[in-house]
C-alpha positions as CSV (number, residue, x, y, z in Angstrom):
1,M,0.0,0.0,0.0
2,R,2.2,2.7,-1.3
3,G,1.5,6.3,-0.4
4,L,-0.7,5.7,2.6
5,S,0.3,7.3,5.9
6,A,-0.8,6.5,9.4
7,D,-1.4,10.2,9.8
8,L,-4.7,9.7,7.8
9,L,-6.3,8.0,10.8
10,D,-8.7,9.9,12.9
11,N,-6.8,10.3,16.2
12,D,-9.9,10.8,18.3
13,A,-11.5,7.6,17.0
14,L,-8.3,5.7,17.4
15,T,-7.8,6.9,21.0
16,R,-11.4,5.8,21.9
17,A,-10.9,2.4,20.2
18,L,-7.6,1.9,22.1
19,A,-9.2,2.9,25.4
20,V,-12.0,0.4,25.0
21,S,-9.6,-2.4,24.0
22,A,-7.1,-1.5,26.7
23,D,-4.4,-4.2,26.7
24,R,-6.5,-6.6,24.6
25,P,-6.1,-6.9,20.8
26,L,-8.1,-4.5,18.6
27,L,-10.5,-6.3,16.3
28,V,-10.7,-4.9,12.8
29,A,-13.5,-5.9,10.4
30,V,-12.0,-6.7,7.0
31,S,-13.9,-7.5,3.8
32,G,-10.9,-7.7,1.5
33,G,-12.0,-4.5,-0.3
34,G,-9.7,-1.6,-0.7
35,D,-11.1,0.5,2.2
36,S,-10.9,-2.2,4.8
37,M,-7.5,-3.3,3.7
38,A,-6.2,0.2,3.8
39,L,-7.6,0.6,7.3
40,L,-5.9,-2.6,8.4
41,H,-2.6,-1.4,6.8
42,L,-2.8,2.0,8.5
43,L,-3.6,0.5,11.9
44,R,-0.7,-1.9,11.6
45,E,1.6,1.0,10.8
46,R,0.4,2.9,13.8
47,L,-0.1,0.1,16.4
48,G,1.9,-2.9,15.2
49,A,0.6,-6.2,14.0
50,E,0.6,-7.8,17.4
51,K,-2.2,-5.4,18.6
52,L,-4.6,-6.3,15.8
53,I,-6.9,-9.2,14.8
54,A,-8.5,-9.0,11.4
55,V,-12.0,-10.4,11.5
56,I,-13.6,-11.6,8.3
57,V,-17.3,-12.6,8.4
58,D,-18.6,-14.8,5.6
59,H,-22.4,-14.7,5.7
60,A,-22.4,-17.2,2.7
61,L,-25.0,-15.0,1.0
62,R,-23.7,-15.8,-2.5
63,V,-21.7,-18.4,-4.3
64,G,-18.0,-17.7,-4.0
65,S,-18.2,-15.7,-0.7
66,D,-16.0,-18.4,1.0
67,E,-13.2,-17.7,-1.6
68,D,-13.5,-13.9,-0.9
69,A,-13.1,-14.6,2.8
70,R,-10.1,-16.7,2.2
71,R,-8.6,-14.1,0.0
72,A,-9.2,-11.4,2.6
73,R,-7.6,-13.6,5.2
74,G,-4.5,-14.1,3.0
75,L,-4.1,-10.4,2.4
76,A,-4.5,-9.7,6.2
77,Q,-1.9,-12.4,7.0
78,K,0.6,-10.8,4.6
79,L,0.4,-7.8,6.8
80,G,1.6,-10.0,9.7
81,G,-1.5,-9.9,11.9
82,R,-3.8,-12.6,13.3
83,T,-6.9,-13.4,11.4
84,E,-10.3,-15.1,12.1
85,I,-13.0,-16.0,9.6
C-alpha cells in the first residue's frame, strides 16, 4: 500500500478504540475490499501487527463468498497480523 500514511487515521476515533480495547487486541473488520485493507494497513503501521486481529465474516449470501473470505484472510496475514473468519 504505497502512499498511505498512518497520519490519515482519525486520532480521536483511534484513541477511543484503544481505550476500549485496553491491553487486549483490537478487532478490525476486514472484507478484502480496498477501504478495509487500507484501514488494516494504517492500523498496523500505527499500532503494530501484534495489537490487531483481522476479523472476516462470511455470511455465505452468495456463491464464492468463501473464496472472498479466504482471499481477505490471506491479504491480512501478509500484513503480519492474526486473522479469524
